[in-house]
C-alpha positions in Angstrom: 0.0 0.0 0.0 2.6 2.3 0.9 4.4 1.7 -2.5 0.9 2.2 -4.4 0.7 5.5 -2.5 4.0 7.0 -3.1 3.3 6.1 -7.0 -0.1 7.8 -6.6 1.8 10.9 -5.4 5.0 10.9 -7.5 3.3 10.5 -10.9 -0.3 11.8 -10.6 1.3 15.0 -8.8 1.9 14.6 -5.4 -0.8 16.1 -3.3 0.1 18.8 -1.5 2.4 18.4 1.6 2.3 21.4 3.8 5.0 23.1 5.3 3.2 24.3 8.1 2.8 28.1 8.1 5.4 30.1 9.0 5.6 33.8 9.4 9.1 34.6 10.9 7.7 32.6 14.3 6.5 29.0 13.5 2.8 30.4 12.0 1.3 27.2 12.7 -2.2 27.2 11.4 -2.5 24.1 9.8 -0.4 20.2 9.8 -1.0 16.9 8.7 -0.4 13.2 10.0 2.3 10.8 10.0 2.4 7.1 8.7 2.9 4.3 11.0 2.2 0.6 10.4 0.8 -1.0 7.4 -3.0 -1.3 8.9 -2.9 2.1 10.2 -2.0 3.4 6.9 -4.4 1.2 5.2 -7.2 2.7 7.2 -6.5 6.0 7.3 -5.7 5.5 3.3 -9.5 4.1 2.8 -10.9 7.2 4.3 -8.9 9.4 2.1 -9.9 7.7 -1.0 -13.7 8.3 0.4 -12.8 11.9 0.2 -11.6 11.9 -3.6 -14.6 10.0 -4.9 -16.4 13.2 -4.1 -16.9 15.8 -6.9 -15.2 18.4 -5.2 -13.3 19.5 -1.8 -15.3 21.8 0.7 -13.6 24.8 1.6 -15.9 25.5 4.5 -15.6 22.6 7.1 -19.0 20.9 7.8 -19.9 21.2 11.4 -20.6 18.0 13.4 -21.7 17.4 17.1 -18.3 15.7 18.0 -14.8 17.1 17.2 -13.2 16.5 13.9 -10.8 14.0 13.9 -7.2 15.6 13.1 -5.7 13.1 11.2 -8.5 12.8 8.8 -8.8 16.4 8.4 -5.0 16.5 7.6 -5.6 14.2 4.6 -7.5 16.7 2.9 -4.8 19.1 3.1 -2.5 17.1 0.9 -4.6 18.0 -1.7 -3.7 14.9 -4.2 -5.5 16.1 -7.5 -8.2 13.7 -8.8 -10.2 13.8 -11.9 -13.7 14.2 -10.2 -13.1 17.6 -8.8 -14.6 20.3 -10.8 -14.3 23.9 -11.2 -17.2 25.9 -10.5 -15.8 28.9 -12.0 -18.7 28.6 -14.8 -20.8 31.4 -16.1 -24.2 32.8 -15.5 -26.5 32.4 -18.5 -25.9 35.7 -20.9 -23.4 37.5 -19.0 -20.4 38.7 -20.1 -16.9 37.9 -18.4 -14.7 41.1 -18.1 -11.7 40.0 -16.2 -10.5 37.4 -13.7 -7.9 37.7 -11.2 -6.4 34.7 -9.3 -4.1 34.1 -6.7 -2.8 31.0 -5.9 -0.6 29.3 -3.1 2.3 27.3 -4.5 2.1 23.3 -4.8 3.5 20.9 -2.9 6.7 21.4 -1.2 9.9 20.0 0.3 9.9 20.5 4.1 11.4 23.8 5.3 13.2 21.7 8.5 14.8 19.0 9.6 13.8 16.8 12.1 16.9 16.4 14.2 18.6 13.1 14.1 16.4 11.8 11.2 17.1 10.9 7.7 15.6 13.7 5.4 12.5 12.0 3.5 13.4 10.6 0.2 11.9 12.5 -2.6 12.9 12.9 -6.1 12.4 16.5 -7.5 13.3 16.0 -10.9 10.1 15.6 -13.3 8.7 11.9 -13.5 6.7 10.9 -17.0 3.2 11.9 -16.9 0.9 12.9 -19.9 0.4 16.3 -18.8 4.2 17.0 -18.2 5.6 16.3 -21.6 4.2 19.3 -23.5 4.9 21.6 -20.3 8.5 20.7 -20.1 9.4 21.3 -23.4 7.3 24.9 -23.7 9.6 25.9 -20.6 12.8 25.0 -22.5 11.8 28.1 -24.8 11.4 30.4 -21.3 14.5 32.4 -22.5 11.8 34.2 -24.9 9.8 35.8 -22.4 10.6 38.7 -20.4 11.6 38.4 -16.6 12.5 40.9 -14.1 15.9 41.0 -13.1 15.4 39.3 -9.6 13.6 35.8 -11.4 15.9 35.5 -14.3 18.2 32.8 -12.6 15.5 30.8 -11.2 14.8 27.4 -12.6 11.5 27.2 -14.4 11.1 23.5 -13.3 12.2 21.3 -10.2 15.6 20.1 -10.9 16.9 18.1 -8.3 17.4 14.4 -7.8 17.1 14.8 -4.3 14.8 17.5 -3.4 16.4 20.9 -1.7 14.8 22.4 1.3 11.8 24.0 0.2 11.8 23.3 -3.3 8.6 22.3 -5.1 8.1 18.6 -5.8 7.0 16.8 -8.5 3.4 18.1 -8.5 3.5 20.9 -11.2 0.5 19.0 -12.5 -1.4 20.1 -9.7 -1.4 23.6 -10.9 -1.1 22.8 -14.5 -4.6 20.9 -13.5 -6.1 24.1 -12.1 -5.3 26.2 -14.9 -7.0 23.6 -17.4 -9.8 23.7 -15.4 -10.2 27.3 -15.5 -9.2 27.4 -19.5 -12.3 24.9 -19.8 -14.7 26.9 -17.5 -14.0 30.4 -19.5 -13.1 29.3 -22.9 -16.4 30.3 -24.5 -16.3 33.8 -22.8 -13.6 35.2 -24.8 -12.0 36.7 -21.8 -8.5 36.8 -24.1 -8.9 36.6 -28.1 -6.6 34.4 -29.9 -4.3 37.7 -30.4 -4.2 38.8 -27.2 -1.8 41.4 -26.7 0.9 41.7 -23.5 -1.2 44.5 -21.7 -3.9 41.8 -21.0 -2.2 39.3 -19.3 -0.4 40.0 -15.6 1.9 37.8 -14.1 3.3 37.8 -10.9 5.3 35.6 -8.1 7.5 35.9 -5.4 11.3 35.1 -5.6 10.9 31.6 -4.5 11.4 28.6 -6.9 8.4 27.0 -5.9 6.2 29.8 -6.5 7.6 30.7 -9.7 7.4 27.3 -11.1 4.0 26.7 -9.9 3.1 29.9 -11.3 4.1 28.7 -15.0 2.3 25.5 -14.5 -0.9 27.2 -14.1 -0.2 29.9 -16.7 0.5 27.2 -19.2 -2.8 24.9 -18.2 -4.5 28.4 -18.9 -3.1 29.4 -22.0 -1.7 26.1 -23.6 1.6 26.9 -25.7 1.5 30.7 -24.8 3.7 33.1 -26.9 6.7 33.5 -24.7 7.5 37.0 -25.9 4.1 38.4 -24.7 4.6 37.4 -21.3 6.3 39.3 -18.4 7.0 37.7 -15.3 7.0 40.1 -12.5 8.7 40.1 -9.1 7.0 40.7 -5.9 9.3 40.9 -3.0 6.4 40.7 -0.3 4.8 37.5 0.3 1.5 40.2 1.0 2.0 41.6 -2.7 1.8 44.8 -1.3 4.3 46.5 -3.9 5.1 49.6 -2.9 2.5 50.4 0.1 4.0 47.8 2.3 5.0 49.8 5.1 2.6 49.7 8.1 3.7 49.8 11.5 0.3 48.9 12.7 0.1 45.7 10.9 3.2 44.6 12.5 1.4 45.6 15.9 -1.6 43.1 15.2 0.8 40.3 14.3 2.6 40.5 17.2 -0.4 40.2 19.2 -1.4 37.4 17.5 2.0 35.7 17.9 1.6 36.1 21.5 -1.8 34.9 21.8 -0.8 31.7 19.9 2.4 31.4 22.1 0.0 31.4 25.3 -2.2 28.8 23.7 0.6 26.8 23.1 2.0 26.7 26.5 -1.6 26.2 28.2 -1.8 22.9 26.2 -0.2 20.3 28.7 -1.1 17.7 26.2 0.9 18.9 23.5 3.8 19.7 25.7 3.7 15.8 27.1 3.9 15.0 23.4 7.2 16.8 22.4 8.6 15.7 25.5 8.3 12.3 24.5 9.1 12.8 20.8 12.4 14.5 22.1 13.1 11.6 24.4 12.9 9.2 21.5 14.8 11.0 19.3 17.3 11.9 22.2 17.6 15.8 21.6 16.5 18.8 23.9 12.7 19.6 23.8 13.6 23.1 23.0 15.5 21.8 20.1 12.7 19.7 18.8 10.2 22.6 18.8 12.4 24.8 16.9 12.7 22.0 14.2 8.9 22.7 13.8 8.3 18.7 13.2 5.0 19.2 11.8 6.6 20.2 8.5 8.4 17.0 8.0 5.6 15.0 8.9 3.4 16.2 6.6 5.8 15.7 3.8 5.9 12.0 5.2 2.0 11.9 5.3 1.4 13.2 1.8 4.2 11.4 -0.1 3.1 7.9 1.6 6.5 7.7 3.5 6.7 6.1 6.9 7.3 8.3 9.9 11.1 8.6 10.9 12.7 6.2 13.1 15.8 6.1 15.3 18.1 3.8 16.8 18.2 3.8 20.5 21.4 5.4 21.8 23.2 8.5 21.7 20.7 9.9 24.5 17.8 8.4 23.2 15.5 5.8 23.5 14.9 4.9 20.0 11.8 4.0 17.9 9.5 5.8 15.6 7.4 8.9 15.6 3.8 8.2 15.6 0.5 9.2 14.2 -0.9 9.5 17.9 1.8 12.3 18.3 1.1 13.9 15.3 -2.8 14.2 15.7 -2.0 15.9 19.1 0.1 18.4 17.1 -2.5 18.9 14.2 -5.2 19.0 17.1 -3.6 21.9 18.8 -3.4 23.7 15.3 -7.2 23.1 15.0 -7.5 24.4 18.1 -5.5 27.3 17.1 -7.6 28.4 14.4 -10.7 28.7 16.3 -9.0 30.9 19.1 -7.7 33.0 16.6 -11.0 34.1 15.2 -12.1 34.6 18.5 -9.4 36.8 19.6 -9.7 39.1 16.6 -6.0 40.3 16.3 -5.2 38.5 13.1 -8.2 39.7 10.9 -6.9 43.2 12.1 -3.8 42.0 10.6 -5.1 40.5 7.7 -6.9 43.4 6.7 -3.7 45.8 7.0 -1.5 43.1 5.2 -4.1 42.3 2.3 -5.4 45.8 1.7 -2.7 47.2 -1.1 -3.4 43.9 -2.9 -7.3 44.4 -2.7 -7.0 48.2 -3.7 -4.6 47.1 -6.8 -7.4 44.1 -7.7 -10.2 46.8 -7.1 -8.7 49.2 -9.1 -8.2 47.0 -12.2 -11.3 45.9 -11.8 -13.0 49.4 -12.0 -10.9 50.0 -15.0 -11.8 47.0 -17.0 -15.7 47.8 -15.9 -15.2 51.4 -17.4 -14.2 50.3 -20.4 -16.8 48.0 -21.3 -19.2 50.7 -20.8 -21.6 51.3 -23.6 -20.3 53.4 -26.2 -16.9 53.4 -25.0 -13.9 52.9 -27.5 -11.7 50.2 -26.6 -8.2 51.2 -25.8 -5.1 50.0 -28.0 -3.9 46.8 -26.4 -6.9 46.2 -24.5 -7.5 46.3 -20.8 -5.6 44.0 -18.3 -8.2 41.5 -18.3 -6.4 38.3 -16.6 -4.5 38.7 -13.6 -2.4 36.0 -11.8 -0.3 36.0 -8.6 1.5 33.1 -7.4 2.1 33.1 -3.6 2.4 31.3 -0.2 -0.2 30.1 2.8 0.7 33.1 4.2 -0.7 35.2 1.1 -4.0 33.2 1.1 -4.6 32.5 4.6 -4.8 36.6 5.4 -6.6 37.3 2.1 -9.3 35.1 3.2 -9.2 36.4 6.5 -9.6 40.2 5.0 -12.6 39.2 2.9 -14.5 37.9 5.8 -13.9 34.2 4.9 -12.6 33.2 8.5 -14.4 30.0 8.7 -12.9 29.0 5.3 -10.2 26.2 5.8 -6.6 27.0 6.0 -5.0 27.1 2.4 -3.8 23.6 1.1 -1.4 23.6 -1.3 -2.3 24.6 -4.7 -5.1 26.5 -3.0 -6.6 29.4 -5.4 -8.7 32.1 -5.0 -10.3 34.0 -8.1 -12.2 37.2 -8.5 -14.5 37.1 -11.3 -16.3 40.1 -12.8 -19.3 39.5 -14.6 -21.5 41.9 -16.7 -25.0 41.5 -17.4 -27.1 41.5 -20.5 -28.2 44.8 -21.7 -31.9 45.6 -20.7 -34.5 47.6 -22.0 -36.5 50.4 -20.2 -39.6 48.7 -19.1 -38.4 45.4 -20.3 -40.0 43.6 -17.2 -43.5 45.2 -17.9 -44.0 45.1 -21.7 -41.6 42.3 -23.4 -43.7 42.4 -26.2 -42.8 45.8 -27.6 -38.8 45.3 -26.8 -37.9 45.2 -30.5 -39.7 48.3 -31.2 -38.1 50.7 -28.8 -34.6 52.4 -29.7 -31.5 51.9 -28.6 -31.8 55.2 -26.3 -34.2 53.5 -24.4 -31.4 50.6 -23.9 -29.8 50.2 -20.4 -26.1 49.1 -20.0 -25.7 46.0 -18.3 -24.7 46.2 -14.5 -21.2 44.9 -13.4 -21.0 42.3 -11.0 -18.1 40.2 -8.8 -17.8 36.6 -7.5 -15.3 35.2 -5.3 -14.5 31.6 -5.6 -12.4 29.4 -3.3 -10.7 26.1 -4.7 -13.7 26.1 -6.9 -16.5 26.7 -4.6 -18.7 29.8 -4.9 -18.0 31.7 -1.8 -19.2 35.0 -2.7 -21.8 35.5 -0.3 -20.2 34.4 2.9 -17.8 37.5 2.1 -18.0 40.6 4.5 -18.9 42.5 1.3 -21.9 40.3 0.2 -24.2 38.7 2.5 -26.6 35.9 2.0 -29.4 38.8 2.8 -28.0 40.5 -0.7 -28.8 36.9 -2.5 -31.6 37.1 -4.9 -33.2 34.2 -6.7 -32.9 36.8 -10.2 -29.6 37.9 -9.2 -27.0 35.2 -8.4 -24.1 37.7 -8.3 -22.7 40.5 -6.1 -22.8 44.1 -7.4 -19.3 45.2 -8.1 -20.1 48.5 -6.0 -20.4 46.3 -3.2 -16.6 45.2 -3.5 -15.6 48.5 -4.2 -17.2 50.2 -1.2 -15.8 47.6 1.1 -12.0 48.3 -0.2 -12.1 51.7 0.0 -14.1 52.4 3.1 -15.8 49.8 4.9 -12.9 47.5 5.4 -11.0 50.1 7.9 -14.1 50.0 10.4 -12.3 46.7 11.6 -9.7 48.7 12.6 -11.8 51.7 13.9 -10.1 54.3 10.8 -11.1 55.3 8.0 -8.3 55.0 5.4 -5.2 52.7 5.0 -2.9 55.6 6.4 -4.6 56.4 9.4 -5.3 52.8 10.3 -1.5 52.1 9.8 -0.1 55.1 11.3 -2.7 56.5 14.1 -1.2 56.4 17.6 -2.3 53.3 19.7 -4.7 53.9 22.6 
């Protein structure tokens, strides 16, 4: 079973290994589970395949009377691609798609940390043989024809080490190849981009890590197969928050420090977690603080998602010897689930998220507004077109605050290859009095026609979450209008968002003196 699992992960594209969230101080918002004996593995694997049989993976947890199983929850985080998962990025009837803005988290990566005294997981980071990869690999070989900002020019466009390096993307570019294909199929009948699209119409940006650049290129290729390299400029974002020139915000750092102190207090108060770390450290023969610093969940997730047994050590060298266990992993995972609940209750993270992601949201709002104006009736198209497809490749510490800033705090922590999609749609033009007298519609003049309205839709991992956001509540959802007015989003980004931090502008929120 382990061998079969490994084949599934490596050839089909490895699921998604998470390397726990890390701000500068182990920002652990989600972990996974380890592999122990064959019987345990088979039982867990059976549950995992049951998950895969469903048509899609829910982005909001289903609430039950009993506490969720932390190991079972962890498997969904691996995000192994399957052919039954669907994209719900599809069109309302007769609506025109004006623009699409995508933010992704990179795919499955090798751990950032090593567990002391254990062997690193043996994972090959060169490309396996897979039908989706042949043409993609060939196309990446032509990348020199593209335009790369200086900071990205020396980064490999494909994983290329037979033994993975720390933090390197594993053999999972198929994850984002498939994500790109899902969106390409969903939008192909809407003429978002003409066949002769111009460089101005596509915007791509990524942080300076190989795993984000490579994930981004895979997604772009899936969305625009065999794209013309000469039309593509790959831009560098130095901050994981994609805040550009508006990153300076002292209050944001203050809220993050409050959140980190909350995390620390919750961990220290968890006696079961402390006992677990002590037992793990005793097995390995290391100090408990050394084990904590190594963030063991990061490596254990990699073992779990790639079908590898948990690390074992021999007795001696100060340790009792033995293997790290699924039970130990479950304790750490449960603490992280508890942490997510406590994070929402405490509130500092939401304030941090608002200030962290405002620059990105404001930039997105401005782009949407420009495209909406360009599509007003009677407007002459701009030479070269508008920026209608914006694509950003980031990290868990990008997606998590973006979800929170949008008010999607109940959404599951971003798995590997997670995506948030903002769609902008325009309703069909209407005729004044159309509802009262449809029969006379053909007799009315053009001056009687009313231009269509513009709407926004937000999707997380393919699921429509628009009416869970802070700017579009369920009460705004009408049968005859399945989308949210763009003006709601613009008002939220430019005004309402700051009420959460008791301010009226980004500058005030960042620099006002605290009470």
